[in-house]
N, C-alpha and C positions, 0 to 999 in steps of 0.2 A: 177167388179161390185161395184158400189158405193151405197150411201143411196137410199133406196127405198121409195115410197110414204107411205108405211105402217109403217115406222119408226118414232117414236116420236121425237120431238125436242131434241137435245143434244145427239142423238145416230146416229150411222152410221153402215152400214154393208159393209165390204170390206175384201179383202184377206190380210192375214199376209204374207208379202213378205220379209221384212228385218230381220236381226238378232234381232234387238230391238223389232220388232213387234212379232216375234216368242217367245221371252223371256216374253213378256207381256201376252202371251197365257198360260204360265206355270201354273199359279194359277188355272185356270179352268181345264186344261188338267190333272193336278195332282188329281183332284177330281174324274175323270173318270179312270185314269190310275195310281193308287198309286204305282205300281211297278217301275215307272220311278224314277231314283235317284234324279235328279235335272234338272234345266233348260238346262244345258249343255247336259245332256243325251237326252232331248227332241230335242235340236238343231241338234245333231249328227244323231239321228234317222230320223228326217224330211229331213235332207240333203241326206241321203241314199234313202229314200222313194221318193224323188222328181224325181229320175231317172225313176220311174214308174208313174209319173204324180201326185203324192200326193200334195194336197194343203189344206190350212186351211182358211176357210171363217169364219170371226168372227164378232160379234156384239160388237161395241166399244162405250163406254161411254166417252165423252170428245173428245178433239182433240190434235194432236201433240204428243209430248213426254210424256204427262201425260195421254193419252188415256188408258183406261182400257178395256181389253177383258173380257166381262161378260158372253159370250156364244160363242160356236164355233162348227163348223162342219169340220172335216177332211175327205176329199174325194178324189177319183180318178176316171177317166174315164177308163173303161175296155171293153173288148170284150171276149166272150166265146161262145161255141156252144150251151149252154143252153139258154142264153138270147139274143145273138147277142151283139150289143153295149149297154152298161149300165153304170150308175153311181153308184159306191159303196161308201157308207158312212161308213168309218172306225170308226169315233169318232163323237159323238154328246153329248154335255154337256152344261149345264147352271150352273153358280155358284149357290150353294145352297141358298145363300142369295137373289138371283134374280129370283128364280123359281116362276112361276105364272104370269110372265110378257109376255107370249106368244113368248119368244125368240126362243125356240126350233121349234115352228110351223113356225115362220118366216124363220128359217134356212132350214127347210124341204122344204118350198115353194121355197126358193131361189135356193137350190140345184136341185130341180125338174126343174126349169127354165133353169139352166145351162145344165142339161141333155137333155132337149128338144132342146135347141139351138145347142147342139152337135149331134143331130140326134139319141139320145138314146130312146129306147122303154120302159126302166124300170129304176127305182131307187131302189136299193137293200141295205139292211143293216141286220146285225145280232144282236140279243139280247139274253141274257141268258134266259133259260126256267124258271128260278125262279124269273125273274125280271118283276113281274106282273104290277108294276106301269109304266114301260117303254112300255110294251105291250099295256096297255090301251091307253097310249098317241099315239102310232103308229096307233092303230085302229081308234082313233079320227081324225088322219091325213089322213084317207082313205087308209091306207096300210093294206094289208092282208098277212097272213102267206102263204108261198108257198113251204116251204121245212123244213126239219130238218137237221141240220149240224152235222156230226160226225167228231171226231178228235181223234188222238192217239199221246200221248207224245212220242217223240223220244229221242235218246241219244245226239243229237246235242246241242251245246251251244247257247242259245238265246243271241242276242246282245242288 
């Protein structure tokens, strides 16, 4: 996916594929996932998650080696018995300094198009019950609550 008609001049939306592009996503991802240690930790996790189809779609300001990822959506195509084929958004974040620019809405629209092109019936994501700002954003994007997720901390070591 390349630049879309809704992108302002000087910005593009495309997948982060190379190591350098993934490193350029670190600053934004760190705002959403502060438990990640550094860019290398991000690279190692993305490398493992790619086996399950994980990809990062980013909004880039500028071109070439100096392009900056100002917003991103990490996602994967999945299938289960609840939804059938669906697109799951693992991560959605915009740099705090860039919020209000409709970058998150553009990423939701783009991932919805990817899901539709892949034959998915749903786009799914989770957000914390206490994250009222994100919930309002998702409602404005036409998303509805459909479930409550439960989890249990186990003794395994997280990587």
